[in-house]
Each structure stands twice: as structure tokens, then as C-alpha cells.
C-alpha positions in Angstrom: -121.8 37.9 -21.4 -124.8 37.1 -23.5 -125.9 36.8 -27.1 -129.0 35.9 -29.1 -131.8 33.4 -28.3 -132.3 29.8 -29.2 -135.4 28.0 -28.1 -133.9 24.6 -28.5 -131.2 25.2 -25.8 -133.3 26.2 -22.9 -136.0 25.0 -20.6 -139.4 26.8 -20.5 -139.2 28.5 -23.9 -136.8 30.9 -25.5 -134.5 33.0 -23.3 -133.9 36.7 -23.8 -130.2 36.1 -24.2 -128.0 33.0 -24.6 -124.4 33.1 -23.1 -121.5 32.8 -25.4 -120.1 29.3 -25.8 -123.1 27.9 -23.9 -123.3 24.6 -25.7 -119.7 23.8 -25.2 -119.8 25.0 -21.7 -122.7 22.8 -20.8 -121.0 19.9 -22.6 -117.8 20.3 -20.5 -120.0 20.6 -17.3 -121.2 17.0 -18.2 -124.6 17.7 -16.7 -126.3 14.6 -15.4 -129.8 13.9 -14.1 -130.2 14.7 -10.4 -127.0 16.7 -10.2 -126.6 20.0 -8.3 -124.9 22.8 -10.3 -123.9 26.4 -9.6 -124.4 29.2 -12.2 -122.1 31.6 -10.4 -123.0 34.5 -12.7 -126.7 34.1 -13.3 -127.2 37.2 -15.5 -130.1 36.6 -17.8 -130.2 32.9 -16.8 -129.0 31.4 -20.0 -126.7 28.8 -18.4 -129.2 27.9 -15.7 -131.9 27.4 -18.4 -129.5 25.1 -20.3 -128.6 23.1 -17.3 -132.3 22.7 -16.3 -133.1 20.9 -19.6 -131.5 17.8 -18.0 -134.2 16.1 -15.9 -134.1 16.4 -12.1 -131.1 18.7 -12.1 -131.0 21.5 -9.5 -129.3 24.9 -10.0 -128.0 27.5 -7.5 -128.0 30.8 -9.5 -125.8 33.6 -8.0 -125.6 37.2 -9.0 -124.7 40.4 -7.1 -126.9 42.4 -9.4 -130.4 42.7 -8.0 -131.9 43.4 -11.4 -130.6 40.0 -12.6 -132.2 38.2 -9.7 -135.4 40.1 -10.2 -135.3 39.3 -13.9 -135.0 35.6 -13.1 -138.5 35.4 -11.5 -140.0 33.8 -14.6 -137.4 31.0 -14.8 -137.7 30.5 -11.0 -141.4 29.8 -11.5 -140.8 27.5 -14.5 -138.2 25.5 -12.7 -140.7 24.5 -10.0 -138.3 24.2 -7.1 -135.2 23.2 -9.1 -133.7 26.7 -9.1 -132.5 28.7 -6.1 -131.6 32.3 -6.8 -129.1 34.1 -4.5 -128.3 37.8 -4.5 -124.7 37.6 -3.4 -121.1 37.8 -4.6 -119.8 34.5 -6.0 -116.7 34.8 -3.8 -119.0 33.6 -1.0 -119.6 30.4 -3.0 -118.6 28.1 -0.2 -121.0 29.5 2.4 -123.8 29.7 -0.2 -123.4 26.0 -1.1 -123.0 25.1 2.5 -126.5 26.5 3.2 -128.1 24.7 0.3 -126.4 21.3 0.1 -126.3 18.8 2.9 -122.9 17.6 1.8 -121.7 21.1 1.1 -120.6 20.0 -2.4 -121.9 20.3 -6.0 -121.4 18.5 -9.3 -120.4 21.5 -11.4 -119.8 25.2 -11.4 -119.8 27.6 -14.4 -118.5 31.2 -14.3 -119.5 33.6 -17.1 -117.3 36.6 -16.3 -117.4 40.2 -17.1 -120.3 42.6 -17.6 -123.6 41.5 -19.3 -125.1 43.0 -22.4 -128.1 44.1 -20.3 -125.8 46.1 -18.0 -124.0 47.7 -20.9 -127.2 48.7 -22.6 -128.7 50.4 -19.5 -127.5 54.0 -19.6 -128.3 54.6 -15.9 -125.8 51.9 -14.8 -122.9 53.9 -16.3 -121.0 50.9 -17.7 -120.7 52.2 -21.2 -119.9 55.5 -22.9 -122.1 54.6 -25.9 -125.0 55.9 -23.9 -124.5 58.9 -21.7 -125.2 58.2 -18.0 -123.9 58.6 -14.5 -120.4 57.4 -13.9 -121.4 54.5 -11.7 -120.4 51.0 -12.9 -121.3 49.2 -9.7 -122.7 45.7 -10.3 -124.2 45.4 -6.9 -125.1 49.1 -6.4 -123.2 49.3 -3.1 -119.8 50.8 -2.2 -117.8 53.5 -4.0 -118.7 54.2 -7.7 -116.4 54.8 -10.6 -117.2 58.5 -10.2 -115.8 58.4 -6.7 -112.6 56.8 -8.0 -112.2 59.4 -10.8 -112.8 62.2 -8.3 -110.5 61.1 -5.5 -107.7 58.8 -6.8 -104.3 60.3 -7.2 -102.6 60.5 -10.5 -100.3 57.6 -9.5 -103.3 55.5 -8.4 -105.2 56.2 -11.6 -102.2 55.3 -13.7 -101.8 52.0 -11.9 -105.5 51.1 -12.1 -105.7 52.0 -15.8 -102.4 50.5 -16.7 -102.8 47.1 -14.9 -106.6 46.4 -15.3 -107.0 48.2 -18.6 -103.6 47.2 -20.0 -103.6 50.8 -21.4 -100.1 51.7 -22.7 -100.8 55.4 -22.2 -102.1 55.0 -18.7 -100.0 57.9 -17.3 -101.2 60.3 -19.9 -104.8 59.3 -19.3 -104.4 59.7 -15.5 -102.7 63.1 -16.0 -105.6 64.3 -18.2 -108.2 63.1 -15.7 -106.6 64.9 -12.8 -106.2 68.1 -14.9 -109.8 68.0 -16.1 -111.3 67.3 -12.7 -109.6 70.4 -11.3 -111.6 72.4 -13.8 -115.0 70.6 -13.6 -116.7 67.6 -12.1 -116.4 64.4 -14.2 -119.7 62.7 -13.3 -120.9 61.2 -16.6 -119.7 58.5 -18.9 -119.6 60.9 -21.9 -117.5 63.5 -20.0 -115.0 60.9 -19.0 -114.8 59.4 -22.5 -114.1 62.8 -23.9 -111.3 63.5 -21.4 -109.7 60.1 -22.2 -110.0 60.4 -25.9 -108.4 63.8 -25.8 -105.4 62.4 -23.9 -104.6 59.6 -26.4 -102.9 59.9 -29.8 -105.3 59.7 -32.8 -105.6 56.3 -34.4 -107.8 54.6 -37.0 -108.8 51.6 -34.9 -112.3 50.4 -34.4 -112.1 50.4 -30.6 -113.0 53.6 -28.9 -109.9 55.1 -27.1 -111.8 55.2 -23.8 -112.6 51.4 -23.8 -109.6 50.3 -21.8 -110.0 53.0 -19.2 -113.7 52.2 -18.7 -112.9 48.5 -18.4 -110.2 49.2 -15.8 -112.5 51.4 -13.7 -115.3 48.8 -13.8 -113.0 46.0 -12.8 -111.5 48.1 -10.0 -114.8 49.3 -8.5 -116.2 45.8 -8.5 -113.0 44.1 -7.4 -113.5 41.6 -10.3 -110.0 40.0 -10.1 -110.3 39.6 -6.4 -113.8 38.1 -6.8 -112.5 35.7 -9.4 -109.6 34.5 -7.3 -111.8 33.9 -4.3 -114.4 32.2 -6.5 -111.9 29.8 -7.9 -110.5 28.9 -4.5 -114.1 28.4 -3.2 -114.9 26.2 -6.3 -112.0 24.0 -5.4 -113.5 23.4 -2.0 -117.1 22.7 -3.0 -116.7 20.6 -6.1 -117.1 16.9 -5.6 -114.5 14.5 -7.0 -115.1 14.4 -10.8 -117.1 17.6 -10.5 -116.5 20.0 -13.4 -115.4 23.7 -13.4 -116.1 25.8 -16.5 -114.9 29.4 -16.8 -115.7 31.8 -19.7 -113.6 34.9 -19.6 -113.6 38.0 -21.8 -110.6 39.8 -20.4 -107.0 38.7 -20.8 -106.2 39.1 -17.1 -109.2 37.0 -16.1 -108.3 34.2 -18.6 -104.6 34.4 -17.4 -105.7 34.1 -13.8 -107.9 31.1 -14.6 -105.1 29.5 -16.6 -102.5 30.1 -13.8 -104.9 28.6 -11.2 -105.6 25.5 -13.2 -102.0 24.9 -14.2 -100.8 25.2 -10.6 -103.6 23.0 -9.3 -103.1 20.3 -12.0 -99.3 20.1 -11.8 -98.0 16.7 -10.7 -95.6 16.3 -7.8 -91.9 16.8 -8.9 -89.0 15.0 -7.3 -85.2 15.6 -7.7 -82.6 12.8 -7.8 -80.0 15.2 -6.4 -81.8 17.0 -3.6 -84.5 15.6 -1.4 -87.5 17.8 -1.3 -90.9 17.7 0.3 -93.4 16.1 -2.1 -95.7 18.6 -3.7 -99.4 18.4 -2.9 -101.4 16.0 -5.1 -103.2 17.8 -8.0 -106.7 19.0 -7.2 -107.8 19.4 -10.9 -107.4 17.7 -14.2 -107.4 20.2 -17.0 -109.8 19.2 -19.8 -109.1 22.0 -22.3 -105.5 22.0 -23.4 -106.1 25.4 -25.1 -108.9 27.8 -24.4 -111.9 27.3 -26.6 -113.1 30.3 -28.7 -116.6 31.3 -30.0 -117.6 30.3 -33.4 -117.9 32.8 -36.2 -121.7 32.6 -36.0 -121.6 33.6 -32.3 -119.4 36.5 -33.1 -121.6 37.6 -35.9 -124.7 37.6 -33.7 -122.8 39.4 -30.9 -119.5 41.2 -31.6 -118.9 41.4 -27.9 -118.3 37.7 -27.9 -115.1 38.0 -30.0 -112.7 37.9 -27.0 -114.4 35.0 -25.1 -112.2 32.1 -23.9 -113.5 29.0 -22.3 -111.4 26.7 -19.9 -112.6 23.6 -18.2 -111.3 21.2 -15.6 -112.3 18.2 -13.5 -111.9 18.0 -9.7 -109.8 15.2 -8.3 -110.2 13.7 -4.9 -107.1 15.4 -3.5 -107.6 17.9 -0.5 -108.0 21.5 -1.5 -104.8 23.6 -1.5 -103.9 25.9 1.4 -102.3 28.5 -0.9 -103.2 32.2 -0.6 -105.2 34.0 -3.3 -102.5 36.7 -3.2 -100.4 34.4 -5.5 -103.0 35.1 -8.3 -103.6 38.8 -7.8 -101.7 41.9 -9.3 -100.6 44.6 -6.9 -103.2 47.4 -7.1 -104.2 50.4 -4.9 -106.8 49.7 -2.2 -110.3 50.9 -3.1 -110.8 52.1 0.4 -107.5 54.1 0.3 -108.4 55.6 -3.0 -111.8 56.9 -1.9 -110.3 58.2 1.4 -107.7 60.1 -0.5 -104.8 58.1 0.9 -101.7 57.7 -1.4 
């Protein structure tokens, strides 16, 4: 997620956008000369620019959105060999780093989660109902779209997706309204879906559009954002050097909760009982640096109201072996995207 520009924070002149909490994130990364860092969500390149202000640093910038990679061509030239841009999902972090680091490790990783301002502001991407466009929402442009999900998911599946990922209290009513409306006409635009959702919800005087939670849920589902985050966190644990830093900026309560759960579990010391012998717990793999999530300053929120929900968490890798736990421990139970688009219950 990005906000306004600041020429003092970046290499090679002012950036088009500056990520929320960038100064504090870079501070927690503890960027050092000669270090190798991963900007796992390159976007407009704000974090990469900030890291590259430290001499002799190198950055691996990852983004599944081709337009973000194409937009980074200017910074790529300015970085003169210190930036490597990769069009790929950050869940593949371990293999990406393995191909670009002899040791297969890095000094720091930053995740700036969610959808970017650029994506929201491009009507053709279908992320926002503010501008009418096709019901797409795919970050990488591949796989089923949000329109496919709206057209084929059962009422039960839609209610689960919207209720869990959108945390929408009226998810069943919204799902019922979508199914009823699609039986009468094709719902293939952001505006048509927003109208259906708004008509299904009770009137209220809030500042948030009634379709916001449903759009958020569909976007997260289509892009498997929670699955990507879980796999990304597990990969980060495997590629960070001892004392390497992990920084996560989240804009959704589920993403922040997942990050918190991961770090709490990985930083928990071994516990022993005087009354019952137990196998010792694995040594902690992270040391949490932020006891509470850090929030954006009022000036950042004033410059970019989308920043208001941002939360930053940071941790430092220990020298303990990576955990063998499954990512399933972090994920909510959701319908399968493949089942949904194939019409399976």
C-alpha cells in the first residue's frame, strides 16, 4: 500500500509513491552496507528505493503483477545492478533467493501486503467499485477472476468467502442476493456487483461503502492472499540469516492476526512441567521486536486515508533450525477456488 512522495527517502530522485510506515520499516530492517534484502511486494518500488539508499546494498524485488515489474524499469536502471526484479509470487521466496544468493540466505525481508493504490485506481483491473470496470481483481492476471467466482460459487460458498475473508456480518444475506441477481442477469462489472451488495444490506450512515467487505473478500479469495502470506512467512523463516530481520506491514485484520500468530508461535520459549515429562519444544526461530503493532502517523493517514488500517510487526531471526510445522495451522477453512469455479459444492 502506498502514499505520497518524499525525495529524501529514496535513491535516484523522488518516487511516484512511498509505502506506509516506510521509515520505521526500514529502521526495523536494520539495513547495512553490502547486505542482501528482499522487497517481497515490490509495487511502485518505494521500499526497494529506500533500501538502496544504503551503499552497496542489493535488493531482490518480487511482484506477481507484471505492470509493477514493468513500472520498475527506471529504478532498475538507476540501481546499476543492485536490483533484481522478479515477476513471481512471494510464496516462492525460497526458490527465488536460492537462484540469486550463493548461500541461499538474505539479511532482511519486507512484506507490504494488500492491494496497491495503483491497482485500485485502474478501473480495468476491477479491484474497486469507485470506478466501474470488469469484475476481475486478479493481481497476476492468471487463473479464475472474481467474476468467475460470483458466477459459479454456490450460496454457501459465497457466504463462507464473504463472511471469513470480508468479516461481513451479513454474509448470508449478501450471498443470497448475489445468487438471486445472477439468475436474472450476468454480474460482470464492479458497479453491478456493488449495487447488488448494497441492496442486500441494511441502510447505515457509515463512511464505508456497504460493498467494501465483499470486494475485499473476493479479491483475497481470487488471489489466495492468506495462503500466499502463510507460505511467504514459512519461506522467510528458511531464508533469513541469523539476526536477519523480517518486517510485515498488513492492512487487513486477518493478515495481521496471521503474522502475529506466526511470530508468537516461533518466538515462544521451550516450556517444561515439573509434574509430567514432556518432549522439549523446539528452540524459538524468531525474536519479536515490536511488542505491539506500530501504526501510521496522523500525517501519513492525512496524505493517504487508505493507510489508516496499516499495522507493522517486526522480528529478528535466531540461529535455530526452521520449524517443520504445516502452514495449515495458520489458515482458516475456506472453499477451494478450483471447486468453486468447477461448480463443486
